[in-house]
C-alpha positions as CSV (number, residue, x, y, z in Angstrom):
1,X,32.0,-5.5,10.4
2,X,29.5,-4.4,12.9
3,X,28.3,-7.3,15.6
4,X,24.8,-7.5,16.0
5,X,22.3,-8.7,18.2
6,X,18.4,-8.9,17.9
7,X,15.7,-8.7,19.9
8,X,13.0,-10.4,18.9
9,X,12.9,-13.3,16.4
10,X,9.4,-13.6,15.4
11,X,8.9,-13.8,11.7
12,X,9.9,-10.9,11.2
13,X,12.9,-10.8,13.4
14,X,13.6,-14.3,11.9
15,X,13.7,-12.5,8.2
16,X,16.5,-9.8,9.9
17,X,18.3,-12.7,11.1
18,X,18.6,-14.4,8.1
19,X,18.9,-11.2,6.2
20,X,22.4,-10.8,8.6
21,X,23.5,-13.7,6.7
22,X,23.7,-12.2,3.8
23,X,25.2,-8.8,4.6
24,X,29.1,-8.1,3.8
25,X,29.3,-6.0,7.0
26,X,27.2,-7.7,9.6
27,X,27.9,-10.4,11.9
28,X,24.4,-12.1,13.7
29,X,26.0,-12.7,17.1
30,X,23.1,-13.4,19.2
31,X,18.9,-13.4,19.3
32,X,17.0,-13.2,22.6
33,X,13.0,-13.4,22.4
34,X,10.7,-13.9,25.8
35,X,9.4,-17.2,23.7
36,X,12.0,-19.1,24.6
37,X,10.8,-22.5,22.5
38,X,10.8,-20.3,19.2
39,X,14.4,-18.6,20.1
40,X,15.7,-22.3,20.6
41,X,14.2,-22.9,16.5
42,X,15.5,-20.1,15.3
43,X,19.1,-20.4,17.2
44,X,19.3,-23.9,16.0
45,X,17.8,-23.2,12.3
46,X,20.4,-20.1,11.8
47,X,23.5,-21.9,14.2
48,X,23.5,-18.6,16.5
49,X,23.7,-18.1,19.6
50,X,20.5,-16.8,22.4
51,X,21.0,-15.2,25.2
52,X,18.9,-13.3,27.9
53,X,17.8,-9.5,26.9
54,X,20.5,-8.9,29.6
55,X,23.3,-10.9,28.8
56,X,22.8,-9.7,25.1
57,X,23.2,-6.2,26.0
58,X,26.0,-6.7,28.2
59,X,28.0,-8.2,25.5
60,X,30.2,-5.7,24.2
61,X,30.9,-6.7,21.0
62,X,28.1,-6.3,19.5
63,X,27.6,-2.0,18.5
64,X,24.3,-2.3,17.1
65,X,21.1,-4.1,18.1
66,X,18.2,-4.5,15.8
67,X,14.6,-4.5,18.0
68,X,11.7,-6.7,16.4
69,X,9.1,-6.8,19.1
70,X,5.5,-5.7,19.2
71,X,4.8,-2.3,19.2
72,X,4.0,-1.6,22.9
73,X,7.7,-2.7,23.8
74,X,9.8,-1.0,21.4
75,X,10.1,1.9,23.5
76,X,11.3,0.3,26.8
77,X,13.6,-2.3,24.4
78,X,14.9,0.0,22.6
79,X,15.9,2.7,25.3
80,X,17.7,-0.4,27.0
81,X,19.5,-0.8,24.4
82,X,20.8,2.7,23.6
83,X,21.8,3.1,27.3
84,X,23.6,-0.4,26.8
85,X,25.7,1.7,24.3
86,X,24.1,-0.2,20.9
87,X,22.9,1.4,17.9
88,X,19.7,1.0,17.4
89,X,17.4,-0.9,14.1
90,X,13.6,-0.7,15.7
91,X,11.3,-1.9,13.2
92,X,7.8,0.4,12.0
93,X,6.8,2.2,13.7
94,X,9.2,3.4,15.9
95,X,6.4,3.7,18.5
96,X,2.5,4.0,19.1
97,X,2.2,8.1,19.9
98,X,4.3,10.6,19.4
99,X,5.4,10.6,23.2
100,X,6.7,7.6,22.9
101,X,8.6,8.4,20.0
102,X,10.1,11.6,21.1
103,X,11.1,9.9,24.4
104,X,13.4,7.3,21.9
105,X,14.9,10.4,20.1
106,X,15.8,12.1,23.2
107,X,17.4,9.0,24.2
108,X,19.2,8.3,21.2
109,X,20.6,11.5,22.0
110,X,21.7,11.4,25.3
111,X,23.3,8.2,24.5
112,X,25.4,9.5,21.5
113,X,24.1,6.4,19.4
114,X,21.9,6.2,16.0
115,X,17.8,5.3,16.3
116,X,16.7,4.1,13.3
117,X,13.3,3.3,12.0
118,X,13.0,0.1,10.1
119,X,12.4,1.2,6.5
120,X,13.0,-1.8,3.9
121,X,10.7,-0.2,1.4
122,X,13.2,2.8,0.8
123,X,15.3,-0.1,-0.2
124,X,12.8,-1.6,-3.0
125,X,14.5,-1.2,-6.8
126,X,11.8,0.4,-8.2
127,X,11.4,3.1,-5.1
128,X,15.6,3.6,-5.4
129,X,15.3,4.2,-8.8
130,X,12.6,6.5,-8.3
131,X,13.5,8.4,-6.0
132,X,16.9,8.8,-7.9
133,X,14.7,10.4,-11.2
134,X,13.3,12.9,-8.5
135,X,16.6,14.2,-6.9
136,X,18.0,14.5,-10.3
137,X,15.3,17.2,-11.5
138,X,13.9,15.0,-14.2
139,X,10.6,15.3,-13.4
140,X,10.9,19.1,-11.8
141,X,9.6,19.9,-8.3
142,X,7.0,17.2,-6.7
143,X,3.5,19.2,-6.0
144,X,1.7,16.3,-5.2
145,X,1.5,12.3,-4.1
146,X,-0.9,10.1,-4.0
147,X,-0.7,5.9,-2.8
148,X,-2.4,3.5,-1.5
149,X,-1.0,0.5,0.5
150,X,-2.5,-2.4,2.0
151,X,-2.9,-6.3,2.3
152,X,-6.3,-8.4,2.6
153,X,-6.1,-8.0,6.8
154,X,-6.1,-12.1,6.8
155,X,-2.6,-12.6,8.1
156,X,-3.2,-10.3,11.0
157,X,-6.9,-11.3,12.0
158,X,-7.5,-11.6,15.6
159,X,-3.6,-11.0,16.0
160,X,-1.9,-8.4,18.6
161,X,-2.2,-6.0,15.8
162,X,-5.9,-6.1,16.6
163,X,-5.1,-5.1,20.2
164,X,-4.8,-1.3,20.5
165,X,-3.2,-1.6,23.7
166,X,-0.2,-3.4,22.3
167,X,-0.4,-1.9,18.3
168,X,-1.4,1.4,19.2
169,X,-3.4,1.5,16.2
170,X,-4.9,0.2,12.5
171,X,-3.5,-0.5,9.0
172,X,-2.2,3.8,8.7
173,X,-0.1,2.7,11.7
174,X,1.0,-0.7,10.0
175,X,0.8,0.0,6.2
176,X,0.7,3.6,6.0
177,X,3.7,4.5,7.4
178,X,5.6,3.1,4.8
179,X,4.0,5.7,2.9
180,X,3.5,8.4,5.2
181,X,7.8,8.0,5.1
182,X,7.9,8.0,1.6
183,X,5.6,10.9,1.0
184,X,8.0,12.8,3.3
185,X,11.4,11.5,1.7
186,X,9.9,12.8,-1.8
187,X,8.6,16.0,-0.5
188,X,9.8,17.5,3.0
189,X,8.2,18.2,5.7
190,X,4.0,18.7,6.2
191,X,2.3,21.0,8.6
192,X,-1.1,20.1,8.1
193,X,-3.4,17.4,7.7
194,X,-6.9,15.9,7.6
195,X,-7.7,12.8,7.4
196,X,-10.8,9.7,8.4
197,X,-10.2,6.2,9.7
198,X,-13.3,3.5,9.5
199,X,-13.8,-0.3,9.9
200,X,-15.1,-0.8,6.7
201,X,-14.8,-4.9,6.7
202,X,-13.0,-6.1,9.4
203,X,-16.2,-4.7,11.6
204,X,-14.7,-6.1,15.0
205,X,-11.9,-5.0,15.2
206,X,-10.9,-2.2,17.8
207,X,-8.4,-0.4,15.6
208,X,-9.3,1.2,12.0
209,X,-8.8,-1.1,8.9
210,X,-9.3,1.8,6.5
211,X,-7.8,5.5,6.6
212,X,-6.8,8.1,4.5
213,X,-4.6,11.3,5.4
214,X,-4.2,14.4,3.1
215,X,-1.1,16.5,4.1
216,X,0.2,19.7,3.1
217,X,3.6,21.2,3.4
218,X,3.8,25.1,3.9
219,X,4.1,25.7,0.3
220,X,0.6,23.9,-0.2
221,X,2.5,21.2,-2.1
222,X,0.1,17.7,-1.4
223,X,0.3,13.9,-0.4
224,X,-2.8,11.6,-0.2
225,X,-2.3,8.6,1.4
226,X,-4.9,5.9,1.7
227,X,-4.2,2.4,3.9
228,X,-6.4,-0.6,4.2
229,X,-6.5,-3.8,5.9
230,X,-8.8,-5.2,2.9
231,X,-7.2,-4.1,-0.2
232,X,-7.7,-7.0,-2.4
233,X,-5.4,-5.5,-5.8
234,X,-2.2,-5.8,-3.9
235,X,0.6,-4.3,-1.6
236,X,1.1,-0.5,-2.7
237,X,1.0,2.2,-5.6
238,X,2.1,5.7,-5.4
239,X,2.4,8.3,-7.7
240,X,4.4,11.8,-7.9
241,X,3.7,14.6,-9.7
242,X,6.4,17.3,-10.9
243,X,6.0,20.9,-12.4
244,X,8.0,19.0,-15.5
245,X,6.5,15.0,-15.5
246,X,5.3,12.0,-13.3
247,X,6.7,8.8,-12.1
248,X,4.4,6.1,-10.7
249,X,5.7,3.0,-8.9
250,X,3.3,0.0,-9.0
251,X,4.5,-2.8,-6.4
252,X,0.8,-4.5,-6.9
253,X,2.8,-8.1,-6.7
254,X,-0.1,-9.6,-6.5
255,X,-1.9,-8.5,-9.7
256,X,0.5,-7.5,-12.0
257,X,3.6,-9.5,-12.3
258,X,6.1,-7.5,-10.2
259,X,7.7,-4.3,-9.3
260,X,7.1,-2.0,-12.1
261,X,8.3,1.7,-12.7
262,X,7.1,4.6,-14.9
263,X,8.1,7.8,-15.7
264,X,7.7,10.3,-18.2
265,X,10.2,13.6,-18.1
266,X,8.3,16.6,-20.3
267,X,11.9,19.0,-20.3
268,X,13.6,15.6,-21.4
269,X,12.6,13.4,-24.1
270,X,8.4,13.5,-23.3
271,X,8.6,9.3,-23.9
272,X,7.2,7.1,-21.2
273,X,9.8,4.9,-19.7
274,X,9.0,2.2,-17.6
275,X,10.8,-0.5,-16.1
276,X,9.8,-4.0,-14.6
277,X,12.1,-5.1,-11.6
278,X,10.0,-8.4,-10.8
279,X,12.5,-10.6,-12.2
280,X,15.0,-9.3,-9.6
281,X,15.0,-11.4,-6.6
282,X,14.0,-8.7,-3.3
283,X,16.7,-7.9,-1.3
284,X,15.4,-4.9,0.2
285,X,15.8,-6.0,4.1
286,X,19.9,-6.9,3.3
287,X,20.3,-3.6,1.7
288,X,18.7,-1.7,4.2
289,X,20.8,-3.3,7.0
290,X,24.0,-3.2,4.8
291,X,23.5,0.6,5.0
292,X,22.6,1.0,8.2
293,X,26.2,-1.1,9.2
294,X,27.8,1.0,6.7
295,X,26.6,4.1,7.9
296,X,27.1,3.2,11.9
297,X,30.9,2.1,10.9
298,X,31.4,5.8,9.7
299,X,29.4,7.2,12.3
300,X,27.4,8.9,9.9
301,X,23.4,8.9,11.2
302,X,21.3,6.6,9.1
303,X,18.2,7.4,7.2
304,X,15.4,7.4,7.7
305,X,16.8,9.1,11.1
306,X,15.2,8.7,14.4
307,X,13.5,12.5,13.7
308,X,12.2,10.6,10.8
309,X,10.7,8.2,12.3
310,X,9.0,10.8,14.9
311,X,7.2,12.6,12.0
312,X,5.6,9.9,10.3
313,X,4.4,9.1,13.8
314,X,3.2,12.7,14.2
315,X,1.7,12.2,10.5
316,X,-0.4,9.1,11.9
317,X,-1.8,10.9,15.2
318,X,-2.7,14.1,13.0
319,X,-5.4,11.4,10.8
320,X,-6.9,9.9,14.2
321,X,-7.2,13.4,16.0
322,X,-8.4,15.0,13.0
323,X,-11.8,13.4,12.3
324,X,-12.2,15.4,9.3
325,X,-11.4,18.3,10.3
326,X,-7.5,20.2,9.4
327,X,-5.4,19.7,11.7
328,X,-2.1,21.0,12.8
329,X,1.2,18.2,12.7
């Protein structure tokens, strides 16, 4: 049983706290947040003690800390937790810049503790099944990956997400990092990129509301990712094409009625298969945390690792640097 503390109990931190309550191998010991009234409310609702950051990190029984604060504070707080001897799950994106992410990875290595970026999308049932099918070789070698992800932007309008000093960037750093992580998970590292960003709808927003990146592996395999804060058709969609078939995950919950998976294997039966997971209650936060705690208990580095989180930030920065020109990752 891994005993856990949470730093930051805004909407996402509270979701994580609720998820821990359902985990069979994790126990929430305490929470903290700079907003004391918010902290007291969550503490009361979940019946969990609250502490100062220093007092929380000083608790020897706490083995892991979840960092659920705005992006600007990921680095200092995660490093404090690592140096205090805690394993860290830091919400996505791992950091605002490659330099920040690299520093976090270095401190994790020096401390002998694990650093994992939040990646609950890997624990959607449709994506878990898709990854299994790909790794079994049913659709051959993946040669291209095409995906889009986003939301309508209303929830984050004029929030800290719009403040580049706090967020570090716009939609490709916020939403896009999920699919960038997914593309690497399915295809491996990328070495080159070309990308563009724009403010297509939220014109007063100082960070991008729309972005597209095209990435190449050393073998020339390609991934194309589009992210938007004005995507009205639903949340995410991607298709991976292989030498012997394809696989599609359609997570456009609002318009398509659920989380759908489609695949066809030419070398197997050639039929188009489909599974709708829309009727299954979502448990991605719980499943991710249970997997994280399991790795901590066994002393095995969890996935995605801190290095994986760093590589995603490098992909984001490549888009920002590109401005329509090919750039190295």
